[in-house]
Wavefront OBJ file of the C-alpha trace (Angstrom):
o trace
v 122.916 121.047 92.385
v 119.657 119.800 93.958
v 118.555 118.309 90.618
v 121.864 116.510 90.003
v 123.076 112.983 90.780
v 126.628 112.651 92.137
v 128.553 109.574 90.963
v 131.647 108.678 93.002
v 133.490 105.903 91.160
v 137.203 105.494 90.445
v 136.800 103.145 87.470
v 136.554 105.489 84.489
v 134.664 103.049 82.262
v 132.082 102.253 84.935
v 131.731 105.933 85.850
v 131.258 107.063 82.256
v 128.820 104.239 81.587
v 126.605 105.430 84.444
v 126.888 109.047 83.297
v 125.896 108.127 79.744
v 122.915 106.072 80.910
v 121.640 108.859 83.156
v 122.224 111.691 80.704
v 120.511 109.706 77.948
v 117.427 109.860 80.175
v 117.941 113.601 80.752
v 119.265 113.421 84.309
v 122.054 115.828 85.179
v 125.193 114.315 86.667
v 128.355 115.276 88.508
v 131.298 112.967 89.112
v 134.240 112.325 91.422
v 136.939 109.648 91.270
v 138.349 109.912 94.807
v 137.162 110.541 98.351
v 139.017 113.845 98.432
v 137.293 115.063 95.282
v 133.915 113.811 96.482
v 134.236 115.412 99.913
v 134.843 118.792 98.325
v 131.738 118.452 96.175
v 129.644 117.211 99.099
v 130.627 120.245 101.184
v 129.826 122.666 98.381
v 126.524 121.195 97.133
v 123.584 118.997 98.043
v 122.701 116.427 95.407
v 119.332 114.739 94.940
v 120.998 111.290 94.966
v 124.476 109.921 95.646
v 125.969 106.857 93.928
v 129.037 105.768 95.919
v 131.599 103.120 95.087
v 132.344 101.171 98.247
v 136.103 101.079 97.655
v 138.040 104.137 96.461
v 141.787 104.808 96.034
v 141.985 107.071 99.094
v 139.143 105.799 101.253
v 135.705 104.253 101.011
v 132.099 105.072 100.285
v 130.965 104.298 103.815
v 132.902 107.236 105.285
v 131.512 109.449 102.527
v 127.996 108.287 103.326
v 128.430 109.267 106.982
v 129.528 112.755 105.896
v 126.550 113.023 103.558
v 124.200 112.062 106.370
v 125.377 115.023 108.464
v 123.983 117.337 105.785
v 121.070 115.607 104.030
v 118.755 112.604 104.021
v 118.767 112.394 100.218
v 119.177 108.823 98.918
v 122.553 107.050 98.865
v 123.124 104.056 96.590
v 126.258 101.950 97.102
v 128.167 100.178 94.325
v 130.578 97.408 95.180
v 132.268 94.309 93.817
v 131.618 92.678 97.193
v 128.316 90.880 97.849
v 129.309 89.779 101.348
v 126.471 90.366 103.814
v 128.747 92.216 106.233
v 129.571 94.847 103.612
v 125.907 95.314 102.820
v 124.967 95.696 106.480
v 127.846 98.108 107.134
v 126.786 100.284 104.208
v 123.144 100.349 105.248
v 124.031 101.068 108.869
v 126.143 104.008 107.716
v 123.012 105.522 106.191
v 122.871 103.950 102.754
v 119.486 103.310 101.176
v 120.322 100.597 98.650
v 123.171 98.440 97.385
v 124.041 97.224 93.871
v 126.729 94.604 93.273
v 129.142 94.873 90.340
v 128.957 93.907 87.591
v 125.429 95.250 87.324
v 122.939 95.631 84.508
v 122.234 99.223 83.527
v 118.459 98.775 83.570
v 118.637 97.347 87.087
v 120.664 100.334 88.282
v 118.206 102.772 86.683
v 115.282 100.971 88.294
v 116.943 101.223 91.717
v 117.581 104.951 91.180
v 113.971 105.601 90.148
v 112.705 103.675 93.161
v 114.895 105.635 95.576
v 113.828 108.965 94.099
v 110.177 107.944 94.101
v 110.295 107.203 97.815
v 112.363 110.224 98.793
v 109.624 112.784 98.088
v 111.820 114.414 95.480
v 110.127 113.189 92.368
v 107.736 116.065 91.832
v 108.979 118.971 89.730
v 112.326 117.342 89.194
v 112.533 115.768 85.734
v 114.002 118.104 83.120
v 111.413 118.498 80.357
v 113.421 120.910 78.285
v 116.199 123.470 78.068
v 115.522 127.042 77.015
v 118.127 129.454 75.689
v 116.828 132.701 74.268
v 114.457 131.939 71.396
v 115.520 128.273 71.300
v 113.873 125.445 73.254
v 114.983 121.792 73.345
v 112.149 119.399 74.169
v 113.965 116.554 75.924
v 111.015 114.170 75.667
v 110.400 114.389 71.925
v 113.979 115.362 70.972
v 112.558 118.341 69.100
v 114.138 121.773 68.804
v 111.851 124.798 68.665
v 112.959 128.160 67.269
v 110.527 130.923 68.239
v 108.039 128.158 69.134
v 108.287 126.556 65.693
v 109.810 123.108 65.276
v 113.173 123.162 63.501
v 113.974 120.358 61.075
v 117.072 118.993 62.808
v 118.306 115.471 62.213
v 118.996 113.229 65.216
v 122.745 113.848 64.900
v 122.219 117.621 64.704
v 119.961 117.460 67.751
v 122.542 115.496 69.748
v 125.301 117.944 68.819
v 123.130 120.911 69.816
v 122.090 119.192 73.049
v 125.728 118.522 73.924
v 126.609 122.183 73.399
v 123.673 123.596 75.363
v 123.828 121.004 78.149
v 127.515 121.785 78.723
v 127.166 125.572 78.401
v 129.183 127.659 78.913
v 131.864 124.962 78.881
v 133.795 123.887 75.822
v 132.765 120.699 74.015
v 135.792 119.237 72.285
v 135.941 118.339 68.615
v 136.655 114.748 69.599
v 133.475 114.421 71.650
v 131.341 115.965 68.898
v 132.926 113.756 66.249
v 132.083 110.736 68.407
v 128.416 111.782 68.256
v 128.615 111.913 64.466
v 130.303 108.505 64.300
v 127.610 106.962 66.512
v 124.829 108.065 64.170
v 126.412 107.145 60.829
v 126.873 103.724 59.315
v 129.639 104.945 57.041
v 133.006 106.632 57.512
v 133.070 110.356 58.308
v 136.034 112.677 57.989
v 137.171 115.565 60.146
v 135.388 118.089 57.909
v 132.044 116.506 58.741
v 131.850 118.422 62.029
v 132.168 121.784 60.255
v 129.402 120.744 57.863
v 127.097 119.806 60.747
v 127.819 123.032 62.634
v 126.999 125.099 59.541
v 123.712 123.231 59.126
v 122.793 123.750 62.782
v 123.580 127.465 62.618
v 121.505 127.801 59.458
v 118.485 126.027 60.967
v 118.598 128.071 64.183
v 119.132 131.494 62.602
v 116.247 133.964 62.896
v 116.223 137.436 61.314
v 119.943 137.141 60.574
v 120.733 137.088 64.291
v 123.932 135.109 64.935
v 123.540 131.739 66.668
v 125.464 131.717 70.003
v 127.910 128.970 69.042
v 131.518 130.013 69.525
v 134.182 128.226 67.507
v 137.455 127.579 69.311
v 139.700 126.730 66.408
v 141.405 123.369 66.826
v 139.696 122.781 70.189
v 135.941 122.626 69.823
v 132.782 124.665 70.263
v 130.791 126.202 73.081
v 127.298 127.638 73.552
v 127.628 131.198 74.837
v 124.026 132.117 75.709
v 122.413 131.686 79.109
v 120.457 128.423 79.485
v 117.533 127.498 81.736
v 116.288 123.996 82.532
v 112.504 123.544 82.609
v 111.391 120.842 85.052
v 108.419 118.505 85.253
v 108.013 115.276 87.253
v 109.970 112.035 87.093
v 106.997 109.689 86.802
l 1 2 3 4 5 6 7 8 9 10 11 12 13 14 15 16 17 18 19 20 21 22 23 24 25 26 27 28 29 30 31 32 33 34 35 36 37 38 39 40 41 42 43 44 45 46 47 48 49 50 51 52 53 54 55 56 57 58 59 60 61 62 63 64 65 66 67 68 69 70 71 72 73 74 75 76 77 78 79 80 81 82 83 84 85 86 87 88 89 90 91 92 93 94 95 96 97 98 99 100 101 102 103 104 105 106 107 108 109 110 111 112 113 114 115 116 117 118 119 120 121 122 123 124 125 126 127 128 129 130 131 132 133 134 135 136 137 138 139 140 141 142 143 144 145 146 147 148 149 150 151 152 153 154 155 156 157 158 159 160 161 162 163 164 165 166 167 168 169 170 171 172 173 174 175 176 177 178 179 180 181 182 183 184 185 186 187 188 189 190 191 192 193 194 195 196 197 198 199 200 201 202 203 204 205 206 207 208 209 210 211 212 213 214 215 216 217 218 219 220 221 222 223 224 225 226 227 228 229 230 231 232 233 234 235 236 237
């Protein structure tokens, strides 16, 4: 998990907003909604950066920060609805590196994250440049899919569907989540059959020498990418 950012936030909308913003910029994320859940993850893995809500249902981010500091010096960024100086000082004294007050602007949060990573000596060989799976390579910078080193003619929606499958491999991506991607990229109504149409197009464009594309259909549930995937890293800046 060294190339992953842990987000500990109990507000689902705030948490998902941060996840979406980071993943859109090709950063891997992991999440927790409670101290108990976060503590388990912290014990099992070391993350390259920790985003901690100051107040959680079963505790607070300050105690989590102290636990993190027993294992790593990787950056900790606090989120809080409180801008009182005492809270800021307490968080920094516990080992935090920065502090963002809610509500915050997404671009400000991203700038703070980049700054922390830049000064933590972790920025080299850390930014995912692409994902490889067998004869397929996703270029995360140009949003291009290569099949046997040749660019495949995927639309933006097809690319986003494929990225969602490969990025979540071997986990299942639900029909609902994939349909949301289709809705986001169409200015007209789409029906439930649209997903099947897109999946057929993707399979067709990725097929080489009649070899089956590793997309498993889970009828009524969703789809999953079954091949092994490998992230190719570059630098953040």
